[in-house]
N, C-alpha and C positions, 0 to 999 in steps of 0.2 A: 684628722683621725689617723691612727696607725694603719698601715697597709701591709699585709703579709702575703707572701706567695708560698703555698704548700706544695711540696714536691714529693709525694710518696713514690715508692719504687715503681718503675715501669718495666720490670723484668719478669715476664710470665714464664720464662725458661728456667729461672732460678728457683729450684724446688727445695722446700723445707723438709725436715724430718717427718712432718705430718702428711706429706704427700700433696700439699697445696702449694701454690707459688708464693714467693716473696711479694710480688705485686698484689696478690689477693689480700694477704695479711696486713701489709702496709696500707692498703686502700681502706681496710676496715677501721684502722686507727684514724685516718684522715676523715672518714665518714663520721666518726664519733666526735671529732674535734669541731666540725662545722657548727652544730648548734651551740656549742660552748663559746665559740668565738663570737657568734651572733649575740648571745646573751650579754656579752661584755662590750658590745659596739665596736669590735675590731673588724675592719674591712679586709676581705681575703679573696684571692683567686687560687686556682688549683690546676695542676697539670692534668692531662687527660690521656686515657689509655690510647696508645697507638703513636703518641708523640715521641720524637727522638730526644736524646739529651741535648742536642744542639738547639732544637726547637724550644725546649724548656727553658734553657738559659736565655735565648733571645727573647722570649715572651716575658721572662722575669725582668730582663734589662730594660725593655721598652716600657714597662708598666710603672716605673718609678716607685718600687716597693721599698718599705723601710727594713724589712726583714725577709730573708728567704730560708725556709725551713725544709730540709730534705730529710725524709723519714725512710729509713732502710733497716734491714737486718743484716747481720754479719755472717761470714762463713770461715770455718777454720782452714788452716793449711792442710791438716789431716782431718778428714770429715769426722765431726762429732767430738773432736778432742779439746775444744776450748769453749768457755762460757764467759759471760760478762756483758756489760752494757757500756759502749764507748761513744764519746761525743766529740766531734772534730770542729776545729775552727781554723781559718786561714792564719798562718803563723805570725803575720805582722799586724793583725786586726785586734785592737783592744776591745772594740765592741763585740766582735766575734767571740773573743775569749770570755767576756762578761756573760754572753748568752749561753755559751757552752757550760760555763760554771753553774749557771741557773739550772740548766738541764741535769747536770751531775747532782746538784743538791736535791732536786725533785725526784730523780730516779732512785737515789739512795733510800728514800722513804718507801719505795714499793719493790725494788729488785730484791730477790732473796738474799743475795750476797752483797752487802753495800760496799764491801772492800774491793769488789770487782767492777764498780761503776767508776769510769775514769774519764778525764778530759785529755784530749790529744791534739797537738798542733800538726798541720800539714801544709805543704806549699804546692801539691800537685793535683789533688782532686778537683775536677772541673767545676763542681758546684760550690767550691770555695774560691778557686782561683779566677774563675771567669765571670762570676756573678757580681753585679755592681753594688747590690744591697748588702747590708751586714748579713752574714750567712753562718749556718752550722749544718753539719750532717749528724743526724741522730741515728746511730746504729743501736737500735733498741736491745738487741740480744743476738745470740748465735742461732741461726735458724736450722743449722745442720745438727745441733745438739738437741736431743729429744727433750731433755729437761727444760732447756731454754724456749724450744719451739712451743711446748705445752704452756709455759708461762706466758708467752705472747698471746696465744689463743685464749687463755682464761683471764687475761688482764687487759684486754683491748680498751676498755673505758678508763682504767687506772692509768695506762700509758697515755691515752689521749689527754686525760686530765693533767698529767705531769708536764706534757709538752705545752698545753694551754696555759697552765699557771706560769710556766717559764716565760712565755710570751707576754703575759699580763705583767709579770714582775720586770721584764726587760723595758717595758714602756712606762714603768713607774706607776702602774695602776694596780691596786690591791682589791681582790674579790671581797665583797661585803654583803650584808643582809640588813633589811629594815627591821628594826625591833621596837615597834611602838606598842601601846596597850591594846592593839587591835585596830586602831583607827588609821586613816591615811596620813602619810607624811608629806607636808607641803615642800615643794621644790621651788627655790627662788632664783631670781635672775642674778643675784649677787650675794656675797657673804655677809648677810645681816638682815635683821627683821624689817628694816626700812626698805628693802628691795621687794618689788612686786612678786607675787606668786605666779609662776608660769605653768605649773602642773602639780600633780600629787601622785604618789605611788603607795601601794598597799603594803600592809604588814607582811614580813617575810618575803617581799620582793628582792630579787638579786640585783646587784649593781656593782660598779667598780669605782673605787676612790682614786682620784688623780692627784689631789693635794689637799692641804688643810690651811684654812685662813680664818682668823677671828672667831674661832669656835664653830666654824662651818666646814664641811667637807665639800670640795669641788668634785662632783660625781658625774659618771656616765651611766645613763639608764636607758636601755633599749636603743642605743645609737644617739641619744640626745644628751646634752650637758646642762648642768645647773648646779645649785648649791642647796644644802640641807644641813640642819643642825646635827653635829657629830653625836649628840646625846642619844639619838634614835637610830644610829647606824652602827653595826658591829662588824668589824673586819673578820673574815673567815677564810680558811682554805677549803673550798667546797669540793667534795667528791660527788661527781655526777652519778646518780644510781639509776641507770637505765642500760638495757642491752641495745646493741646496734639496731636490731630490728625486732626484738623480743623473742628471738630464737636462736639456736645454734646454726649458723649458716653451713657448717659442715654436715649437719644431719646426723651427728654422732656425739657421744659423750667422750670427753677426754679428761682423765683425772690424773 
């Protein structure tokens, strides 16, 4: 199973135009990603408040992760003067470039100005240079620009979904949904009706497609793998429709 290390910002001193920290906003995005990753059977670990960058990198490197995803917001050279969404990869990493390209593709669907969603190569940033796993740094927007900061606050779930979809696509698994007549779909041990049934899942259940063989999809459902007829599975880009905890954690409305 794929293993991902999530590394949202650990910078409580880095204040946004909304008066809350970068650490807080990026933590909200990572919080929203966790149930999404669980739905698609992707194993993950996450940094913790109080860790240093060196500790984060050491933990990532000793955990044998397949992908390291740093989640940050950017700051302008002159406060508030820039906007955009930038996604960095280590300059010699082909896999890093592929993941960063996926991030750009998914963020262009949600960021207000798609022309300002860019991929960038870098050789100095520690979470690219010193991490053993394929890595990328997702600078979701400029937090010192009020328009961008408001967009981050109002788009936590969409941002989390964009990063999660990029992870799923990187591992060549496609989000999908069971579409039967309402009955359960049989999951088999192999790609054919001659293989034994090992489980069943209900209509409208979510899963991920890993590959296709013989008219059957190889799927991951709730962390388990099996095969099911492609006739009853519809690939989809799912937008998760829930608030982080059902309320605005700022205690205020921002429009």
